[in-house]
C-alpha positions as CSV (number, residue, x, y, z in Angstrom):
1,M,18.1,-82.8,-21.1
2,A,21.7,-81.8,-20.2
3,T,22.8,-82.2,-16.6
4,E,24.2,-79.3,-14.7
5,K,27.5,-81.1,-13.9
6,P,28.9,-83.1,-16.8
7,E,29.2,-86.8,-16.1
8,S,32.4,-88.8,-16.6
9,H,32.5,-91.1,-19.6
10,Q,32.1,-94.2,-17.4
11,E,29.2,-92.6,-15.6
12,I,27.5,-91.9,-18.9
13,I,27.9,-95.6,-20.0
14,D,26.8,-97.0,-16.6
15,N,23.8,-94.8,-16.4
16,S,22.8,-95.6,-20.0
17,W,23.0,-99.3,-19.3
18,D,20.8,-98.8,-16.2
19,R,18.2,-97.0,-18.4
20,C,18.3,-99.8,-20.9
21,R,17.5,-102.4,-18.2
22,T,14.6,-100.1,-17.1
23,Y,13.3,-100.2,-20.7
24,G,13.3,-104.0,-20.4
25,L,16.3,-104.6,-22.8
26,T,18.9,-107.3,-22.4
27,H,22.3,-107.6,-24.1
28,S,20.7,-110.2,-26.4
29,S,17.6,-108.2,-27.3
30,E,17.0,-107.8,-31.0
31,I,17.3,-104.5,-32.7
32,N,13.9,-102.7,-32.8
33,I,13.9,-100.5,-35.9
34,N,11.3,-97.8,-35.3
35,R,10.6,-96.2,-38.7
36,P,7.3,-94.4,-39.5
37,Q,5.5,-94.3,-42.9
38,A,7.0,-92.3,-45.8
39,D,4.5,-89.4,-45.5
40,V,5.4,-89.0,-41.8
41,I,9.1,-89.1,-42.5
42,S,8.5,-86.4,-45.2
43,D,6.8,-84.2,-42.6
44,I,9.6,-84.7,-40.1
45,V,12.2,-83.7,-42.6
46,E,10.2,-80.7,-43.7
47,A,9.8,-79.5,-40.1
48,N,13.5,-79.6,-39.7
49,N,14.4,-78.2,-43.1
50,Y,16.4,-75.3,-41.6
51,L,18.5,-77.7,-39.6
52,V,19.1,-80.0,-42.6
53,H,20.1,-77.1,-44.8
54,T,22.4,-75.6,-42.2
55,T,24.1,-78.9,-41.6
56,H,24.6,-79.5,-45.3
57,T,26.3,-76.1,-45.5
58,E,28.6,-76.6,-42.5
59,V,29.2,-80.4,-42.5
60,L,29.6,-81.4,-46.1
61,P,33.0,-79.6,-46.4
62,Y,34.3,-81.9,-43.6
63,Y,33.0,-84.9,-45.5
64,E,34.3,-83.8,-48.9
65,H,37.8,-82.8,-47.7
66,I,38.4,-85.1,-44.8
67,L,36.0,-88.0,-44.4
68,S,35.4,-89.1,-48.0
69,N,36.5,-92.7,-48.7
70,T,37.2,-93.4,-45.0
71,E,34.4,-96.0,-44.5
72,C,32.4,-93.8,-42.1
73,L,28.9,-92.5,-42.1
74,I,27.8,-89.0,-41.0
75,M,24.2,-88.9,-39.7
76,L,22.0,-85.9,-38.7
77,A,19.1,-86.8,-36.3
78,D,16.4,-84.5,-34.9
79,H,15.6,-83.9,-31.2
80,S,13.9,-87.3,-30.9
81,G,16.8,-89.2,-32.5
82,R,15.2,-89.7,-35.9
83,V,17.6,-89.8,-38.8
84,L,17.0,-86.7,-41.1
85,D,19.9,-87.2,-43.5
86,S,23.2,-89.1,-43.9
87,W,26.3,-88.9,-46.0
88,G,29.2,-91.3,-46.4
89,D,30.2,-94.9,-46.8
90,Q,28.1,-97.8,-45.5
91,R,30.7,-100.5,-46.3
92,F,31.2,-101.3,-42.7
93,M,27.7,-102.7,-42.3
94,N,25.9,-105.6,-44.0
95,S,22.6,-105.4,-45.8
96,E,20.5,-106.2,-42.8
97,R,22.2,-103.5,-40.6
98,K,21.7,-100.8,-43.3
99,A,18.1,-100.6,-42.4
100,M,19.1,-99.0,-39.1
101,F,20.6,-96.1,-40.9
102,E,17.7,-95.2,-43.1
103,Q,15.9,-91.8,-43.0
104,G,13.3,-91.7,-40.3
105,V,14.7,-94.5,-38.0
106,A,14.7,-93.4,-34.3
107,W,18.0,-94.0,-32.5
108,Q,16.6,-93.8,-29.0
109,E,18.0,-95.8,-26.2
110,R,14.7,-97.5,-25.5
111,S,14.7,-99.1,-28.9
112,L,18.4,-99.4,-29.8
113,G,20.0,-99.5,-26.4
114,T,23.2,-97.5,-25.6
115,N,24.3,-95.8,-28.8
116,A,26.0,-92.5,-29.6
117,I,22.9,-90.6,-30.9
118,G,20.5,-91.9,-28.2
119,T,22.9,-91.4,-25.4
120,A,23.9,-87.9,-26.6
121,L,20.2,-87.0,-26.5
122,A,19.7,-88.5,-23.1
123,T,22.7,-86.7,-21.5
124,G,22.9,-83.5,-23.6
125,Q,26.7,-84.2,-23.9
126,P,29.1,-85.3,-26.7
127,V,29.8,-89.0,-26.4
128,Q,31.7,-91.7,-28.1
129,I,30.3,-95.2,-27.8
130,E,33.0,-97.9,-28.4
131,R,32.3,-101.4,-29.6
132,D,31.6,-103.1,-26.2
133,E,30.0,-100.1,-24.7
134,H,26.9,-100.7,-26.8
135,F,24.2,-102.3,-24.6
136,L,23.0,-104.5,-27.4
137,K,25.4,-107.1,-28.7
138,A,23.8,-106.6,-32.1
139,N,25.3,-103.1,-32.2
140,R,28.9,-104.0,-31.4
141,F,30.0,-104.0,-35.0
142,M,30.4,-100.2,-34.9
143,V,31.7,-97.3,-32.9
144,G,29.7,-94.0,-32.9
145,S,30.7,-90.4,-32.0
146,A,27.9,-87.9,-31.5
147,A,27.3,-84.4,-30.2
148,P,24.0,-82.5,-29.6
149,I,23.1,-79.4,-31.5
150,Y,21.5,-76.5,-29.6
151,D,19.5,-73.7,-31.3
152,V,19.5,-70.0,-30.5
153,N,17.1,-70.6,-27.5
154,R,19.4,-73.3,-26.1
155,E,16.9,-76.0,-27.1
156,L,18.4,-79.4,-28.1
157,V,17.3,-79.7,-31.7
158,G,19.4,-82.4,-33.1
159,V,22.5,-84.6,-33.1
160,I,25.4,-85.1,-35.4
161,D,27.0,-88.6,-35.4
162,V,29.9,-90.2,-37.2
163,S,29.7,-94.0,-37.2
164,S,32.2,-96.5,-38.5
165,D,33.6,-100.0,-38.1
166,A,34.4,-100.8,-34.5
167,Y,38.0,-101.7,-35.3
168,L,39.0,-98.5,-37.0
169,P,41.1,-96.0,-34.9
170,Q,38.9,-93.3,-33.3
171,A,41.4,-90.9,-31.7
172,H,40.2,-87.8,-33.5
173,T,36.6,-88.5,-34.4
174,L,34.8,-87.1,-31.4
175,G,36.8,-83.9,-31.6
176,M,35.8,-83.6,-35.3
177,V,32.2,-84.1,-34.4
178,K,32.3,-81.4,-31.8
179,M,33.8,-79.0,-34.4
180,M,30.9,-79.9,-36.8
181,T,28.3,-79.3,-34.1
182,Q,29.9,-76.0,-33.1
183,S,29.9,-74.9,-36.8
184,V,26.2,-75.7,-37.1
185,E,25.3,-73.9,-33.9
186,N,27.2,-70.8,-34.9
187,R,25.5,-70.8,-38.3
188,L,22.0,-71.2,-36.8
189,I,22.7,-68.1,-34.7
190,I,24.1,-66.0,-37.5
191,S,21.3,-67.0,-39.9
192,M,18.6,-66.1,-37.4
193,F,19.9,-62.6,-36.6
194,K,22.0,-61.5,-39.6
195,D,19.4,-59.0,-40.9
196,E,18.4,-57.4,-37.6
197,A,21.3,-57.3,-35.1
198,F,25.0,-56.9,-34.6
199,T,27.2,-60.0,-34.3
200,L,30.5,-60.0,-32.4
201,T,32.9,-62.9,-32.8
202,F,35.7,-63.0,-30.2
203,N,38.5,-65.1,-28.9
204,T,41.5,-64.8,-26.6
205,N,43.7,-65.8,-29.6
206,L,43.7,-63.5,-32.6
207,D,45.0,-66.3,-34.8
208,I,41.9,-68.5,-34.4
209,L,39.3,-65.7,-34.4
210,D,37.6,-67.0,-37.4
211,S,37.4,-70.6,-36.1
212,Q,34.3,-72.3,-34.8
213,W,35.8,-72.2,-31.3
214,S,35.3,-68.5,-31.0
215,G,32.6,-66.9,-28.9
216,L,29.6,-65.4,-30.7
217,I,27.5,-62.6,-29.2
218,V,24.4,-61.1,-30.9
219,F,23.2,-57.7,-29.7
220,N,20.7,-55.1,-30.8
221,E,20.9,-51.3,-31.5
222,E,20.6,-50.6,-27.7
223,G,23.4,-53.0,-26.9
224,S,21.2,-55.7,-25.2
225,I,22.5,-59.2,-25.8
226,I,19.8,-61.2,-27.5
227,S,21.8,-64.4,-28.2
228,A,25.2,-66.0,-27.7
229,N,26.8,-69.4,-28.4
230,R,27.9,-71.7,-25.7
231,R,31.5,-70.9,-26.3
232,A,30.9,-67.2,-25.5
233,E,29.5,-68.0,-22.1
234,L,32.4,-70.4,-21.5
235,L,35.0,-67.8,-22.4
236,L,33.4,-65.1,-20.3
237,A,32.4,-67.5,-17.5
238,Q,28.9,-66.2,-17.1
239,D,25.3,-66.3,-18.3
240,L,24.9,-63.6,-20.9
241,A,21.1,-63.6,-21.1
242,L,19.6,-60.1,-20.8
243,L,23.0,-58.4,-20.2
244,N,24.4,-55.4,-22.1
245,I,27.4,-55.6,-24.4
246,E,29.0,-52.6,-22.7
247,S,29.0,-54.3,-19.3
248,I,30.5,-57.5,-20.7
249,L,33.4,-56.0,-22.8
250,N,34.0,-52.6,-21.2
251,I,33.5,-50.7,-24.4
252,S,31.1,-48.0,-25.3
253,L,28.3,-49.0,-27.6
254,R,29.1,-46.0,-29.9
255,E,32.7,-47.2,-30.3
256,L,31.8,-50.7,-30.9
257,K,29.1,-50.0,-33.5
258,S,31.3,-47.5,-35.4
259,H,34.3,-49.9,-35.6
260,P,35.0,-50.9,-39.2
261,E,34.0,-54.4,-40.2
262,E,36.7,-57.0,-40.9
263,L,39.2,-55.1,-38.7
264,P,40.0,-56.8,-35.3
265,L,39.0,-55.2,-32.1
266,D,41.3,-55.3,-29.1
267,L,39.1,-55.6,-26.0
268,V,39.1,-56.3,-22.3
269,A,36.5,-58.6,-21.0
270,C,34.6,-57.9,-17.8
271,N,36.7,-60.4,-15.9
272,K,39.8,-58.4,-16.9
273,F,41.4,-60.6,-19.5
274,R,42.1,-59.6,-23.1
275,V,40.1,-60.8,-26.1
276,Y,40.1,-60.0,-29.8
277,G,36.9,-59.4,-31.7
278,M,35.4,-59.0,-35.1
279,L,32.1,-57.0,-35.6
280,K,29.5,-57.8,-38.2
281,R,26.7,-55.3,-38.7
282,P,23.1,-56.1,-39.7
283,N,22.7,-57.0,-43.4
284,K,20.7,-53.9,-44.2
285,P,20.9,-52.2,-47.7
286,K,24.0,-50.0,-47.7
287,P,26.5,-48.4,-50.1
288,R,29.4,-50.4,-51.3
289,E,32.1,-50.7,-48.7
290,L,35.9,-50.8,-48.9
291,D,37.5,-54.2,-48.5
292,F,39.3,-53.3,-45.3
293,R,41.0,-56.6,-44.9
294,K,42.9,-56.3,-48.2
295,Q,46.4,-55.5,-46.9
296,Q,49.0,-56.5,-49.3
297,K,49.8,-55.6,-52.8
298,T,51.8,-57.8,-55.2
299,N,54.9,-55.6,-54.8
300,K,55.0,-55.8,-51.0
301,Q,58.5,-55.9,-49.5
302,T,59.9,-59.3,-48.5
303,F,61.2,-59.2,-44.9
304,T,64.9,-59.7,-44.4
305,L,67.1,-59.2,-41.3
306,E,68.5,-56.1,-43.0
307,S,65.0,-54.6,-43.6
308,I,63.8,-55.1,-40.1
309,N,66.9,-53.6,-38.5
310,L,65.9,-50.0,-37.9
311,G,68.4,-49.2,-35.1
312,D,67.0,-50.6,-31.9
313,S,69.9,-52.0,-29.9
314,K,68.0,-55.0,-28.4
315,L,66.6,-56.0,-31.7
316,K,70.0,-55.6,-33.4
317,R,71.5,-57.9,-30.8
318,A,68.8,-60.5,-31.5
319,I,69.5,-60.1,-35.3
320,D,73.2,-60.5,-34.8
321,Q,72.9,-63.6,-32.6
322,A,70.3,-65.3,-34.8
323,S,72.2,-64.6,-38.1
324,R,75.3,-66.3,-36.5
325,V,73.5,-69.6,-35.8
326,I,70.9,-69.8,-38.5
327,E,73.4,-71.8,-40.7
328,K,74.3,-74.0,-37.8
329,D,72.4,-77.0,-36.4
330,I,71.2,-75.0,-33.4
331,P,67.5,-74.5,-32.7
332,I,66.3,-71.0,-31.9
333,L,63.7,-70.1,-29.3
334,I,62.2,-66.6,-29.6
335,H,60.6,-64.9,-26.6
336,G,58.3,-61.9,-26.6
337,E,54.9,-60.5,-25.8
338,T,52.0,-61.2,-28.0
339,G,52.0,-59.0,-31.1
340,V,55.7,-57.9,-31.0
341,G,56.4,-59.4,-34.5
342,K,57.9,-62.8,-33.8
343,E,56.4,-64.2,-37.0
344,V,58.0,-61.3,-39.0
345,F,61.3,-61.9,-37.4
346,V,61.1,-65.6,-38.4
347,K,60.3,-64.7,-42.0
348,A,63.2,-62.3,-42.1
349,L,65.5,-64.9,-40.6
350,H,64.4,-67.6,-43.1
351,N,64.6,-65.2,-46.1
352,S,68.2,-64.2,-45.0
353,S,69.4,-67.8,-44.8
354,S,70.7,-70.3,-47.3
355,R,67.3,-72.0,-47.1
356,A,65.4,-69.0,-48.4
357,Q,64.3,-70.9,-51.5
358,M,63.0,-73.8,-49.5
359,P,59.7,-74.0,-47.5
360,L,59.0,-72.0,-44.4
361,V,56.3,-74.1,-42.7
362,A,54.6,-72.7,-39.6
363,L,52.3,-74.2,-37.0
364,N,50.6,-72.2,-34.3
365,C,50.2,-74.8,-31.5
366,A,47.4,-72.7,-29.9
367,A,45.4,-72.3,-33.1
368,I,44.1,-75.8,-33.7
369,P,42.4,-78.3,-31.3
370,A,44.8,-80.2,-29.2
371,D,43.7,-83.6,-30.6
372,L,44.5,-82.5,-34.1
373,V,48.0,-81.1,-33.5
374,E,49.7,-84.5,-33.7
375,S,48.3,-85.4,-37.1
376,E,49.0,-81.9,-38.5
377,L,52.6,-82.1,-37.4
378,F,53.7,-85.7,-38.0
379,G,51.2,-86.6,-40.8
380,Y,49.3,-89.8,-41.1
381,E,48.7,-92.8,-43.4
382,K,45.5,-93.5,-45.3
383,G,42.9,-94.8,-42.8
384,A,45.1,-94.0,-39.8
385,F,41.9,-92.8,-38.0
386,T,38.3,-92.1,-38.7
387,G,38.2,-88.8,-40.6
388,A,41.7,-89.2,-42.1
389,N,42.1,-88.0,-45.7
390,N,42.0,-91.0,-48.0
391,K,45.3,-90.1,-49.5
392,G,47.0,-89.5,-46.1
393,S,49.1,-86.5,-45.2
394,I,52.9,-86.0,-45.1
395,G,52.6,-83.6,-42.1
396,L,54.2,-80.2,-41.6
397,I,57.6,-81.5,-40.5
398,R,58.1,-83.4,-43.8
399,K,56.7,-80.4,-45.7
400,A,59.5,-78.3,-44.1
401,H,62.3,-80.8,-45.3
402,K,65.4,-78.8,-46.3
403,G,63.7,-75.6,-45.1
404,T,62.6,-74.0,-41.8
405,L,60.0,-75.3,-39.4
406,F,58.4,-72.6,-37.2
407,L,56.5,-73.7,-34.1
408,D,54.6,-70.7,-32.7
409,E,53.1,-70.7,-29.2
410,L,55.2,-73.8,-28.4
411,G,54.2,-73.6,-24.7
412,D,50.6,-74.6,-25.8
413,M,51.7,-77.9,-27.4
414,P,49.9,-80.9,-25.9
415,H,52.1,-83.0,-23.6
416,N,51.7,-86.2,-25.7
417,V,52.9,-84.4,-28.8
418,Q,55.9,-83.0,-27.0
419,A,57.2,-86.5,-26.5
420,R,56.9,-87.4,-30.2
421,L,58.5,-84.1,-31.2
422,L,61.4,-84.8,-28.9
423,R,62.0,-88.1,-30.6
424,V,61.9,-86.5,-34.1
425,L,64.4,-83.9,-33.1
426,Q,66.7,-86.5,-31.6
427,E,66.5,-89.1,-34.3
428,R,65.9,-86.7,-37.3
429,Q,63.2,-89.0,-38.4
430,V,59.4,-88.8,-38.4
431,T,56.9,-91.6,-38.3
432,P,53.4,-90.7,-39.6
433,L,50.4,-91.8,-37.5
434,G,49.3,-95.3,-38.6
435,S,52.6,-96.1,-40.2
436,T,55.7,-98.1,-39.3
437,E,57.9,-96.4,-41.8
438,N,60.4,-93.7,-40.8
439,Y,61.2,-90.7,-43.0
440,S,64.4,-88.7,-42.6
441,V,64.0,-85.0,-42.2
442,D,66.3,-82.0,-42.3
443,V,64.8,-78.9,-40.9
444,R,66.0,-75.7,-39.2
445,L,63.8,-75.4,-36.1
446,I,62.6,-72.0,-34.8
447,S,60.1,-71.8,-32.0
448,A,58.4,-68.9,-30.3
449,T,56.5,-68.4,-27.1
450,H,55.0,-65.6,-25.0
451,K,55.1,-67.8,-21.9
452,S,58.0,-68.6,-19.6
453,L,58.8,-72.2,-20.6
454,K,61.0,-72.5,-17.5
455,N,57.9,-71.9,-15.4
456,S,55.9,-74.4,-17.6
457,V,58.6,-77.0,-16.9
458,A,58.5,-76.3,-13.2
459,I,54.7,-76.9,-13.0
460,G,54.8,-80.0,-15.3
461,E,53.2,-78.4,-18.4
462,F,56.3,-78.7,-20.6
463,R,58.8,-81.4,-20.8
464,Q,62.2,-80.4,-19.4
465,D,64.1,-82.6,-22.0
466,L,62.3,-80.9,-24.9
467,F,62.9,-77.5,-23.4
468,Y,66.7,-78.1,-23.5
469,R,66.4,-79.5,-27.0
470,V,64.5,-76.4,-28.5
471,S,66.3,-73.7,-26.6
472,G,69.7,-73.7,-28.2
473,L,69.7,-70.0,-28.7
474,N,67.3,-67.9,-26.7
475,I,66.5,-64.4,-28.1
476,S,64.0,-61.8,-27.1
477,I,62.0,-59.4,-29.3
478,P,61.5,-56.2,-27.4
479,A,58.0,-54.8,-26.9
480,L,57.0,-51.9,-29.0
481,R,57.0,-49.5,-26.0
482,E,60.7,-50.4,-25.4
483,R,62.0,-49.9,-28.9
484,E,64.5,-47.1,-29.6
485,D,63.5,-47.0,-33.3
486,K,59.8,-46.4,-32.8
487,Q,59.5,-43.4,-35.0
488,L,61.1,-45.2,-38.0
489,L,59.1,-48.3,-37.2
490,F,55.7,-46.5,-37.2
491,Q,56.3,-45.3,-40.8
492,Q,57.7,-48.6,-42.0
493,V,54.6,-50.5,-40.7
494,L,52.4,-48.0,-42.4
495,N,54.3,-48.3,-45.7
496,H,54.0,-52.1,-45.6
497,Y,50.3,-52.3,-44.9
498,S,49.2,-49.3,-46.8
499,E,46.4,-49.7,-49.4
500,A,48.0,-46.9,-51.6
501,N,50.8,-47.1,-54.1
502,V,52.5,-44.4,-52.0
503,A,51.7,-44.6,-48.3
504,P,50.6,-41.4,-46.5
505,L,53.1,-39.8,-44.0
506,L,52.5,-39.7,-40.3
507,S,52.2,-36.1,-39.0
508,A,54.6,-34.9,-36.2
509,N,51.7,-34.8,-33.7
510,V,50.7,-38.4,-34.5
511,T,54.3,-39.6,-34.3
512,K,54.7,-37.9,-30.9
513,L,51.4,-39.4,-29.6
514,F,52.5,-42.9,-30.8
515,S,55.9,-42.5,-29.1
516,Q,54.3,-41.7,-25.7
517,Y,51.8,-44.5,-25.8
518,S,52.6,-47.9,-24.2
519,W,51.1,-50.1,-27.0
520,P,49.9,-53.1,-24.9
521,G,49.0,-54.9,-28.1
522,N,52.4,-54.1,-29.6
523,I,52.8,-54.1,-33.4
524,R,49.6,-56.0,-34.0
525,Q,47.7,-53.2,-32.3
526,L,49.7,-50.6,-34.3
527,V,48.7,-52.2,-37.6
528,S,45.1,-52.1,-36.7
529,V,45.2,-48.4,-35.7
530,L,47.1,-47.5,-38.9
531,Q,44.8,-49.3,-41.2
532,I,41.8,-47.4,-39.8
533,A,43.7,-44.1,-39.8
534,E,44.7,-44.4,-43.4
535,I,41.1,-45.1,-44.4
536,M,40.0,-41.9,-42.5
537,S,42.8,-39.8,-43.9
538,D,43.1,-37.6,-47.0
539,G,45.6,-40.0,-48.4
540,Q,48.5,-37.5,-48.1
541,S,49.2,-37.5,-44.3
542,I,47.7,-39.0,-41.2
543,Q,46.6,-36.5,-38.6
544,L,45.3,-36.8,-35.0
545,I,41.7,-36.5,-36.2
546,D,42.1,-39.6,-38.4
547,L,42.9,-41.9,-35.4
548,P,40.2,-44.2,-34.1
549,D,38.1,-42.7,-31.2
550,D,38.7,-45.8,-29.0
551,F,42.4,-45.5,-29.4
552,I,42.4,-41.8,-28.5
553,N,40.4,-42.6,-25.4
554,E,42.9,-45.3,-24.4
555,V,45.8,-42.8,-24.9
556,E,44.1,-40.2,-22.8
557,E,43.3,-42.6,-20.0
558,E,46.9,-43.8,-19.9
559,Q,48.1,-40.2,-19.9
560,Q,45.8,-39.4,-17.0
561,I,47.0,-42.3,-14.9
562,K,50.7,-41.3,-15.6
563,E,50.0,-37.6,-14.6
564,D,48.2,-38.6,-11.5
565,E,51.0,-40.9,-10.4
566,T,53.6,-38.2,-11.1
567,F,51.6,-35.5,-9.3
568,D,51.0,-37.7,-6.3
569,H,54.7,-38.6,-5.9
570,Q,56.0,-35.0,-6.0
571,P,57.8,-33.7,-2.8
572,S,55.5,-31.8,-0.5
573,G,57.2,-28.5,-1.4
574,K,56.4,-29.0,-5.1
575,Q,52.8,-30.0,-4.3
576,D,52.4,-26.7,-2.5
577,N,53.9,-24.9,-5.5
578,W,51.1,-25.8,-7.8
579,L,48.6,-24.0,-5.6
580,A,50.7,-20.9,-5.9
581,V,50.7,-21.3,-9.7
582,F,46.9,-21.7,-9.5
583,E,46.6,-18.5,-7.6
584,A,49.0,-16.7,-9.9
585,N,46.9,-17.5,-12.8
586,D,43.8,-16.1,-11.2
587,R,42.5,-19.6,-10.6
588,N,42.1,-20.2,-14.3
589,V,42.2,-23.9,-14.9
590,S,43.3,-23.9,-18.5
591,R,46.3,-21.5,-17.9
592,T,47.3,-23.3,-14.7
593,A,47.3,-26.7,-16.4
594,K,49.4,-25.3,-19.3
595,A,51.9,-23.7,-16.9
596,L,52.2,-27.0,-15.0
597,N,52.3,-29.1,-18.2
598,I,49.4,-31.3,-17.0
599,S,45.9,-32.0,-18.3
600,R,42.9,-30.0,-17.1
601,N,41.4,-33.3,-15.8
602,T,44.4,-33.9,-13.5
603,L,44.2,-30.3,-12.2
604,Y,40.4,-30.6,-11.6
605,K,41.0,-33.8,-9.7
606,K,43.5,-32.2,-7.4
607,L,41.2,-29.2,-6.9
608,R,38.3,-31.4,-5.9
609,E,40.5,-33.2,-3.4
610,L,41.0,-29.8,-1.7
611,D,37.4,-28.6,-2.2
612,L,38.7,-25.7,-4.3
613,K,36.5,-26.3,-7.3
């Protein structure tokens, strides 16, 4: 059973050893292999068939693409620690030890001492048991990394374990096991409710919305939450049992249920931070639906600096500055809010440079687990760590050789990786993990961030020496609300993402509404709104009626706030004047609101304050 407060790793080991002594074990105790008869094993596997099937579906891709030929073994055990299935390489064990890994063997602490499976079951926590951390000396030939699996009722139903030779590097193994476990848990939830309930996947980062690290909430027709994964409760910082989806994400049930599948939602969580979501409806029989995610045709325009320059003075300055240094050995650091189009700017800059025919390689430092960033960026040799591809990997830096390397969300780069990146930039050489060989690299470095890296330096989250190395030229991409070329930009974005051979035109009313809105999600939000509007339109033009209801509500709420603030800050003489206008219009709210150029809601509010309505 999981403890309320997670134990430290050393506490986990110490407490496990204490339990082993309580069981009467000593370090020299022989291994007690507890394996029932074949018919009993068959019954156990049959009873856990759903877990075995789900694990096959979710875990085998990890093995086939990452872990094959790495001398490691993946095991699935049930809630009592009995092995249900295993995949992989047993070369790290002799013939006598192989009996421990057979189907049906129980990996409990009372029989095998401190071990990854048994200790994960005892604590309810992920754990890695190194060579000398095993209580029994007989087990010190291996290292195991295990994490528990919880079902839709939060019951511990099994454990996934990766075991290998004790002397193989293990830096990334536990993180990979956690990813496997999270994938299995998510699939258990989706499989259970896919035919009868709505599923909402959400994350604070749109780029990793489809990863296993996203929150998952299942709710019924009435909006009641009937299940959620552990990640959802962690992201929202509360127990979601018996709550309603409207109270959690501040969105009406009608708006949520009517949102097109496969188009991201821009939401505000109950604790006031922004999340992005993707809705999946119950799998009931329904007519064929459009593929809403299909965005690009083969003849889509290639972004260049010329094509993105629509007349905004701030963006033009950024383009002019970047174009002057792109052929020089000067790194570029791009600043801007989330969704302003930093990625598009980088593509345009690369396509306009002499390196346009060479690779543009991008890494979003916030989109993959911190313990995998290093191997992705610098590459690794065969067998560098448990789980490494048997052919190794050259890494993204070497893939970008002679081209452009784009590091997005640089402020989220782990501190240990920052030090290695600094050395690469200084020495122009990269050393893969597990290798002693250096490889020369020639890359143009462009980085981007929505954070203030100076503040990150001040609080110790970002290395000062790396900051000065990557910030050769600092440029800023203006927010959509600040751009002077908004009207041209609205149509250009629609043209680019349109499903049609000829994109519809934006009506004057829509363009006016778009121009008045603040666009907190910037161009990313604009793309989402336009995609829905085009689907709802007649194909010739986009009218106000084609815009999503939730977007119209946001615009009206924002307009209401602006009017209230303007009205409240008028000089006292002008405040008295609106009463005269009200009387002159025979106290007719509609005519008065029109005369004052305010909404009826604002006028009603002022009238209620004076008890006039």
